[in-house]
Backbone bond lengths (Angstrom), bond angles and torsions (degrees), N, CA, C in turn:
res aa  C-N    CA-C-N  psi(-1)  N-CA   C-N-CA  omega(-1)  CA-C   N-CA-C  phi
1 M - - - 1.449 - - 1.524 108.16 -
2 A 1.319 116.55 119.30 1.457 121.10 -178.88 1.526 109.71 -98.49
3 F 1.320 115.12 139.18 1.454 121.27 177.50 1.519 109.38 -102.67
4 S 1.315 116.87 142.28 1.463 120.94 175.24 1.526 108.85 -80.11
5 K 1.329 115.68 162.53 1.467 119.96 176.74 1.519 110.38 -60.11
6 Q 1.321 116.19 -36.93 1.461 120.73 -179.76 1.531 110.08 -62.97
7 Q 1.335 117.17 -43.37 1.467 120.43 178.70 1.522 111.26 -64.18
8 L 1.337 116.39 -42.75 1.462 119.99 -179.47 1.523 111.46 -64.92
9 H 1.326 116.54 -38.83 1.462 119.22 176.68 1.527 110.90 -67.10
10 K 1.321 117.51 -34.47 1.469 121.03 176.29 1.530 109.91 -64.34
11 F 1.355 117.22 -44.55 1.466 120.95 176.69 1.525 110.26 -59.08
12 A 1.330 116.13 -46.28 1.463 120.49 -179.25 1.524 110.79 -60.88
13 D 1.319 116.56 -39.04 1.460 120.54 178.35 1.527 110.78 -65.74
14 L 1.325 116.74 -39.36 1.461 120.49 -179.74 1.521 112.45 -64.61
15 I 1.338 116.70 -35.10 1.469 119.53 -179.80 1.528 111.86 -97.45
16 K 1.334 115.16 12.13 1.472 122.47 171.84 1.525 114.07 62.36
17 I 1.339 115.87 45.16 1.465 119.20 172.02 1.523 108.60 -124.39
18 D 1.303 115.92 149.62 1.453 121.91 177.65 1.517 107.33 -107.47
19 I 1.328 117.26 122.30 1.457 120.56 -176.06 1.524 109.28 -136.40
20 S 1.317 115.74 138.58 1.464 120.98 -178.10 1.531 110.48 -83.90
21 D 1.342 116.14 162.58 1.468 120.96 177.92 1.526 111.11 -61.71
22 E 1.343 116.51 -36.54 1.468 119.90 -179.60 1.527 111.25 -63.08
23 K 1.323 116.17 -42.21 1.467 119.81 179.13 1.524 111.17 -67.10
24 L 1.320 116.81 -38.05 1.465 119.84 178.55 1.524 111.03 -61.68
25 E 1.324 116.47 -40.61 1.465 120.19 179.21 1.521 111.26 -65.78
26 K 1.330 117.93 -38.72 1.458 121.82 179.55 1.527 112.35 -68.72
27 M 1.337 117.06 -29.63 1.460 120.84 -175.21 1.528 112.99 -71.66
28 N 1.312 119.20 -25.19 1.464 123.43 178.05 1.538 110.37 53.10
29 I 1.310 115.74 58.32 1.461 123.29 -177.11 1.528 111.84 -59.24
30 D 1.324 117.08 -35.37 1.464 119.70 -176.99 1.526 112.48 -60.61
31 S 1.330 118.01 -35.95 1.472 119.67 179.48 1.531 110.53 -68.62
32 V 1.323 117.34 -33.51 1.466 121.05 177.36 1.524 109.83 -67.02
33 V 1.329 116.55 -42.79 1.462 121.12 179.67 1.529 110.11 -64.79
34 E 1.333 117.67 -40.42 1.468 121.10 176.88 1.528 110.35 -60.85
35 W 1.317 117.12 -43.09 1.463 121.71 178.66 1.523 110.71 -62.36
36 L 1.330 117.14 -42.31 1.461 120.97 177.65 1.529 111.33 -64.42
37 D 1.337 117.27 -37.00 1.464 120.27 176.32 1.527 110.91 -62.31
38 K 1.333 116.88 -39.45 1.467 120.55 177.40 1.531 110.24 -63.27
39 L 1.328 116.86 -40.92 1.460 120.18 178.74 1.528 111.36 -63.55
40 Q 1.320 116.95 -36.83 1.471 121.11 179.84 1.519 111.49 -64.01
41 K 1.340 117.84 -27.96 1.466 121.64 -176.21 1.529 113.02 -84.36
42 I 1.320 118.24 -7.27 1.462 120.98 -179.52 1.528 109.14 -70.41
43 D 1.337 115.87 131.96 1.461 120.89 179.52 1.528 109.11 -78.50
44 T 1.318 116.03 114.80 1.467 121.18 179.97 1.520 111.82 -111.87
45 T 1.310 116.01 22.23 1.458 120.39 178.91 1.523 109.45 -60.65
46 G 1.301 117.03 128.18 1.456 121.54 178.29 1.521 114.66 84.91
47 V 1.319 116.91 -1.80 1.464 119.93 178.49 1.524 108.12 -88.62
48 K 1.306 116.03 123.67 1.458 121.34 -177.92 1.538 109.90 -74.30
49 P 1.334 117.90 128.78 1.473 119.77 178.70 1.530 111.05 -65.29
50 M 1.335 114.98 148.70 1.461 118.99 177.18 1.519 109.34 -136.52
51 L 1.316 115.41 153.35 1.459 120.55 -179.09 1.513 111.96 -75.68
52 S 1.319 116.51 -31.69 1.457 121.29 -177.56 1.526 108.69 -146.90
53 P 1.330 117.81 143.52 1.463 118.99 176.72 1.534 112.19 -69.96
54 A 1.304 116.95 -18.63 1.473 120.48 178.34 1.522 108.55 -89.22
55 E 1.307 116.66 122.22 1.467 121.72 -177.23 1.526 111.19 -98.70
56 H 1.307 117.52 46.64 1.460 119.55 179.49 1.526 109.81 -118.85
57 K 1.299 115.27 160.45 1.462 120.53 179.03 1.523 109.02 -115.67
58 L 1.300 115.43 147.50 1.457 120.14 178.30 1.527 109.68 -74.63
59 P 1.321 116.12 141.73 1.465 117.85 177.65 1.530 110.08 -68.14
60 L 1.297 115.85 139.70 1.463 120.55 179.73 1.525 110.04 -99.20
61 R 1.292 115.65 148.33 1.460 120.38 175.08 1.512 107.79 -132.83
62 E 1.288 115.80 160.42 1.450 119.84 178.40 1.519 109.87 -73.33
63 D 1.312 116.30 139.72 1.453 121.59 178.63 1.526 108.32 -86.26
64 V 1.339 115.30 104.67 1.460 120.62 -175.02 1.524 108.97 -123.24
65 V 1.314 117.14 132.40 1.460 121.67 175.30 1.519 107.89 -75.69
66 T 1.338 116.86 122.68 1.463 119.88 -178.10 1.524 112.25 -99.46
67 E 1.339 116.54 -40.42 1.462 120.03 179.10 1.534 107.89 -134.76
68 P 1.307 118.03 98.69 1.466 120.37 -176.57 1.529 112.47 -75.44
69 N 1.324 115.17 162.74 1.473 122.91 173.24 1.526 113.38 57.40
70 M 1.324 117.41 50.92 1.464 122.09 178.33 1.530 111.93 -104.49
71 R 1.312 116.95 17.47 1.457 121.04 -175.09 1.527 112.65 -55.70
72 N 1.301 117.90 -48.86 1.472 120.85 -177.75 1.524 111.77 -64.96
73 E 1.331 117.53 -38.86 1.466 120.53 178.66 1.526 111.03 -65.43
74 I 1.321 116.20 -39.10 1.463 119.82 179.54 1.519 110.44 -69.01
75 L 1.323 118.02 -45.85 1.462 121.19 179.88 1.530 112.65 -66.43
76 A 1.316 117.73 -20.92 1.467 120.61 177.89 1.528 111.64 -65.69
77 N 1.328 117.90 -17.65 1.467 121.93 179.16 1.527 112.92 -80.72
78 D 1.315 118.41 -7.89 1.458 122.29 -177.01 1.526 109.75 -77.75
79 P 1.358 118.38 119.00 1.471 119.57 178.71 1.524 112.62 -70.09
80 D 1.331 117.57 -25.03 1.459 121.82 178.09 1.528 107.76 -101.69
81 T 1.309 116.97 109.10 1.470 121.01 -173.15 1.528 112.87 -86.24
82 A 1.322 118.12 12.37 1.469 121.03 -176.90 1.518 112.70 -59.02
83 G 1.319 118.32 -38.63 1.449 119.74 -177.29 1.509 114.54 -102.35
84 V 1.322 117.71 -8.84 1.464 121.65 -174.40 1.524 111.98 -58.66
85 S 1.319 117.27 -41.60 1.467 119.40 -178.41 1.528 111.92 -64.49
86 R 1.338 116.03 -22.80 1.470 119.89 177.95 1.527 111.81 -97.04
87 G 1.328 117.42 -1.43 1.454 120.73 174.87 1.515 116.13 90.55
88 Y 1.343 117.93 26.91 1.459 119.63 177.33 1.525 110.10 -147.51
89 F 1.350 116.12 165.10 1.446 122.27 174.71 1.525 108.52 -83.49
90 A 1.325 117.92 134.01 1.457 122.26 174.25 1.519 106.81 -95.25
91 V 1.336 116.61 129.01 1.467 120.94 -179.67 1.522 108.85 -122.77
92 P 1.336 116.98 155.38 1.459 118.98 179.38 1.528 111.18 -67.81
93 K 1.314 115.51 152.10 1.461 121.74 177.68 1.530 108.25 -66.16
94 V 1.341 117.01 133.56 1.457 120.02 -177.54 1.529 112.70 -112.53
95 M 1.312 118.07 -11.44 1.456 120.36 -178.86 1.530 109.47 -129.72
96 D 1.328 114.80 142.47 1.457 119.14 173.61 1.511 107.91 -82.85
97 G 1.300 116.24 134.74 1.465 119.24 179.63 1.503 111.51 -133.95
98 D 1.297 114.69 149.97 1.473 119.54 178.34 1.498 109.63 -102.10
């Protein structure tokens, strides 16, 4: 299945990325789509779904407080002191909201 440049630019607009025609040509999207089509045709009947291909567990450790009451020392690392006096890090707005 081949995508037109117009379709690819529409996809890019939907996922909020700006991409040039030259980059689109280099990416060879059609070969990726062909590969995905091949994956769709694989018979997975009887294969149990899994969350991750890695079947290992992370080692657990006890949650122990080592140095209590370090709030001021941690907040001293904040370059923007707008929230420090209130006890939190101030971060720039990342989403537009109405």
